C-alpha positions in Angstrom: 136.4 66.4 62.2 136.1 69.7 64.2 132.4 69.9 63.3 131.7 66.4 64.4 133.6 66.9 67.7 131.7 70.1 68.3 128.3 68.4 67.7 129.3 65.6 70.1 130.3 68.1 72.8 127.0 69.8 72.4 125.0 66.5 72.7 127.1 65.7 75.8 126.3 69.1 77.3 122.6 68.7 76.6 122.6 65.4 78.4 124.4 66.9 81.4 121.9 69.7 81.5 118.9 67.2 81.5 120.6 65.3 84.3 121.2 68.4 86.4 117.6 69.5 86.1 116.3 66.3 87.7 118.5 66.8 90.8 117.9 69.6 93.3 120.0 72.6 92.5 122.5 73.2 95.3 122.2 77.0 95.0 118.4 76.7 95.5 119.0 74.4 98.5 121.0 77.2 100.2 118.7 79.9 98.9 121.5 81.9 97.1 122.2 83.1 93.6 124.7 81.3 91.4 126.9 84.4 91.6 126.9 84.3 95.5 130.2 85.0 97.2 131.8 82.7 99.7 130.6 84.9 102.6 127.0 84.8 101.3 127.1 81.0 101.0 128.6 80.7 104.5 125.9 83.0 106.0 123.1 81.2 104.2 124.4 77.8 105.4 124.8 78.9 109.0 121.3 80.3 109.1 119.7 77.2 107.7 121.8 74.8 109.7 120.8 76.6 112.9 117.2 76.5 112.0 117.1 72.8 110.8 119.6 71.2 113.3 118.3 67.9 114.6 118.8 69.0 118.2 116.1 71.7 117.6 113.8 69.4 115.6 114.2 65.9 117.3 111.0 64.5 115.8 110.8 66.2 112.5 112.1 63.8 109.8 111.6 66.4 107.0 113.9 68.9 108.8 116.5 66.1 109.3 116.4 65.4 105.5 116.6 69.1 104.6 119.5 69.5 107.1 121.5 66.8 105.3 120.8 68.4 101.9 122.0 71.8 103.2 125.2 70.2 104.6 125.8 68.5 101.2 125.2 71.7 99.3 127.6 73.7 101.5 130.3 71.0 101.2 130.3 71.5 97.4 129.7 75.2 97.1 132.2 76.2 99.8 135.0 74.4 97.9 136.3 76.3 94.9 137.3 73.2 92.9 134.0 71.4 93.6 132.0 74.4 92.9 133.7 75.0 89.6 133.1 71.4 88.6 129.4 71.6 89.7 128.8 74.8 87.8 130.3 73.1 84.6 128.8 69.6 84.9 125.9 69.8 87.3 125.0 66.9 89.6 127.4 64.5 87.8 130.5 66.6 88.5 131.9 64.1 91.0 131.7 61.2 88.6 133.4 63.2 85.8 135.9 65.0 88.0 136.8 61.6 89.7 137.7 59.9 86.4 134.6 57.9 85.8 134.3 58.5 82.0 135.8 56.0 79.6 135.3 56.5 75.9 136.3 52.9 75.2 133.7 51.4 77.5 130.6 52.1 75.4 128.9 54.1 78.2 129.6 56.3 81.2 128.2 56.5 84.7 126.0 59.6 85.1 125.4 59.9 81.3 122.4 57.6 81.3 124.0 55.1 78.8 125.5 57.7 76.5 127.5 55.7 73.8 130.4 57.6 72.3 130.5 55.1 69.4 127.1 56.3 68.4 128.3 59.9 68.5 131.5 59.4 66.6 130.4 56.7 64.1 132.0 53.7 65.8 135.6 52.8 66.3 135.8 49.2 67.6 136.6 45.8 66.0 139.3 47.0 63.6 136.8 49.1 61.5 137.3 52.3 63.4 137.8 55.7 61.8 141.5 56.6 61.9 140.6 60.3 62.2 139.3 59.7 65.8 142.4 57.8 67.1 143.3 60.7 69.3 139.8 61.2 70.6 140.6 59.8 74.1 143.2 62.5 74.7 140.7 65.2 73.5 137.9 64.1 75.7 140.2 63.7 78.7 141.2 67.4 78.3 137.6 68.5 77.8 136.4 66.6 80.9 139.3 67.6 83.1 141.5 64.5 82.9 139.3 61.5 83.7 139.7 59.0 80.9 141.3 56.2 82.9 140.8 54.2 86.0 137.3 52.6 85.8 136.6 49.4 87.5 135.2 46.3 85.8 132.3 47.0 83.5 133.4 50.6 82.7 132.0 52.0 86.0 134.2 53.5 88.7 133.9 52.2 92.2 132.0 54.5 94.6 134.3 56.3 97.0 133.9 55.2 100.6 131.6 57.5 102.7 133.4 60.1 104.8 133.5 59.4 108.5 130.1 60.3 110.1 129.7 61.9 113.5 128.1 59.9 116.2 124.6 60.7 117.4 123.9 63.0 120.4 122.6 61.4 123.5 120.2 63.1 125.9 120.1 62.3 129.6 117.9 63.8 132.4 120.0 64.7 135.4 118.2 65.5 138.7 120.2 67.7 141.1 119.5 69.1 144.6 118.6 72.7 145.1 121.8 73.4 147.0 123.9 72.6 143.9 121.6 74.5 141.6 121.9 77.6 143.8 125.6 77.5 144.6 127.0 75.3 141.8 129.3 72.3 142.4 130.4 68.9 141.2 128.0 66.0 140.9 128.3 62.4 139.6 125.9 60.2 137.7 125.8 57.1 135.6 125.0 56.7 131.9 124.3 53.4 130.0 127.0 52.8 127.5 126.5 49.5 125.7 126.0 46.8 128.4 127.7 48.8 131.2 127.0 51.9 133.3 129.6 54.6 132.9 130.2 56.9 135.8 130.6 60.6 134.8 131.5 63.6 136.9 130.3 67.1 135.8 130.6 70.6 137.3 127.3 72.4 137.6 127.5 76.2 137.3 125.7 78.3 139.9 122.2 79.5 139.0 120.9 76.6 136.8 117.3 75.7 136.9 114.9 73.0 135.7 115.2 72.9 131.9 118.8 74.1 131.7 121.1 72.1 129.4 124.7 71.2 129.7 126.6 69.7 126.7 129.5 67.3 127.3 131.5 67.2 124.0 132.2 63.7 122.5 130.6 61.8 125.4 127.6 60.6 123.3 127.0 57.9 120.7 129.9 56.4 118.8 130.5 57.0 115.0 129.4 54.1 112.7 132.6 54.4 110.6 135.4 55.9 112.6 134.3 59.5 112.8 134.0 61.7 116.0 131.8 60.7 118.9 128.6 62.6 119.4 127.8 64.8 122.4 126.1 64.0 125.7 123.3 66.6 126.4 122.2 66.8 130.1 118.7 68.1 130.7 118.7 69.4 134.3 115.8 68.9 136.8 116.1 70.6 140.2 114.7 68.7 143.2 112.3 70.4 145.7 113.8 71.5 149.1 111.9 70.8 152.3 112.3 74.4 153.6 113.6 76.7 150.8 111.7 77.7 147.6 113.2 79.5 144.6 111.7 82.6 143.0 113.8 83.7 140.1 117.2 84.8 141.6 115.8 84.9 145.2 115.2 82.2 147.8 112.3 82.1 150.3 112.0 80.5 153.7 109.2 80.4 156.3 111.0 81.1 159.7 109.2 80.2 162.9 109.6 82.6 165.8 108.2 82.5 169.4 105.6 84.9 170.7 108.2 86.5 172.9 110.7 87.0 170.0 107.9 88.6 167.9 106.7 90.9 170.6 109.9 91.9 172.2 112.3 91.5 169.3 115.3 89.2 169.1 118.3 88.1 167.2 117.8 84.7 165.6 119.9 82.3 163.4 118.9 81.8 159.8 120.3 79.1 157.5 121.5 80.4 154.1 123.3 78.8 151.1 126.6 80.4 152.4 126.0 79.2 156.0 124.2 80.4 159.1 123.7 84.2 159.6 122.2 86.2 162.4 119.1 88.2 161.6 117.3 90.8 163.8 113.6 90.4 164.4 112.2 93.9 165.2 110.0 94.3 168.3 106.3 94.0 167.5 106.8 91.8 164.4 103.6 90.2 163.2 103.3 86.8 161.6 103.7 87.1 157.8 106.2 89.9 158.0 108.8 89.6 155.2 112.4 90.4 156.0 115.3 90.4 153.4 118.8 89.2 153.6 120.8 90.7 150.8 123.0 88.5 148.6 122.0 85.3 150.3 119.9 83.9 147.4 120.7 82.1 144.1 124.2 82.5 142.8 125.2 83.1 139.2 128.3 82.6 137.0 129.4 86.2 137.4 129.7 85.8 141.2 126.6 87.8 142.1 123.6 86.4 144.0 120.0 87.2 144.7 118.4 87.7 148.1 116.9 85.5 150.8 113.3 86.5 151.7 112.4 85.4 155.3 108.7 85.1 156.0 108.2 85.4 159.7 105.8 82.8 161.2 104.8 83.1 164.9 104.8 79.7 166.5 102.6 79.2 169.5 103.3 76.4 172.0 101.1 73.3 171.7 100.7 73.1 175.5 100.8 75.9 178.2 100.9 75.8 182.0 98.6 77.7 184.3 101.1 80.4 185.2 101.8 81.1 181.6 98.1 81.3 180.9 97.7 83.9 183.7 100.5 86.0 182.3 99.0 85.8 178.8 95.7 86.9 180.2 97.2 89.8 182.0 98.9 90.8 178.7 95.6 90.5 176.8 93.8 92.6 179.4 96.3 95.4 179.1 96.4 95.4 175.3 92.8 95.7 174.1 93.6 96.8 170.5 90.9 95.7 168.0 93.2 93.9 165.6 90.3 92.9 163.3 88.9 96.4 163.0 87.8 97.3 159.4 87.6 93.7 158.2 84.3 93.2 156.3 82.8 91.2 153.5 
């Protein structure tokens, strides 16, 4: 009897090994050895999940499939009980561990039609061998306690799928330069089903076109009661009629009069923090660049870039005769050759 049971166990192990070889090995999926520690498995999973995440590969179906296999492999190998069952029974460990094997049913899910009656010489219809009456208890112990509980036909019902997370939703949000520079609250609408949902979000100072903001659990719903996906905002900063951004600095072309440029003056300049007074030095030429410290683009740490003021001398479109006479006198007394040295 012991010999026959040993042979049957060996044949069962061989079939399990053949079945396992067909399925992808979970250790190979994560790229670790079968002796890998929990930390090694966790590190391998984190590295692959970060590389293959659908958010980084939105149009790559192969990466999506690989990402799912990596998640499934980690789910098994990070659980001591599941890993031990997988190491023992291979890809069929869930069916065996879950009680799907019934020696009286003539077959077993995951064993490709393996018939225990063929192994042990038959025991049905009143002609069974008395020496195998206790076989069910033996096989239950050998397989970890799964001899009972099959559904009709000898096959166990498949467990319901675990709750799946909803999909992430991407939305392009256009914001004015003022909010991008200083930060602030803005509101927008997102299509949810047949209605538009109004959402308010705080924009941090210093964002730029291409920046992303993730709103947790404001995306697509789960198909089976799991958590909602995330809403990912792709920011686009609108152009400003007067200011331009250059990294952490802002630039503005500031018109000044001939008198202000020649004689010098104090002029008001608009900034993100409000209007400030700036000194125009006497004899300032058009194109002169003046700098206002800390009046540029803000950042989350409270610091800010600079405001670069490009001086632009503005001449009047019309001029009266008295003014022309004065300008002529000024020109006659200042005969500097301002174009000296310019050549092709």
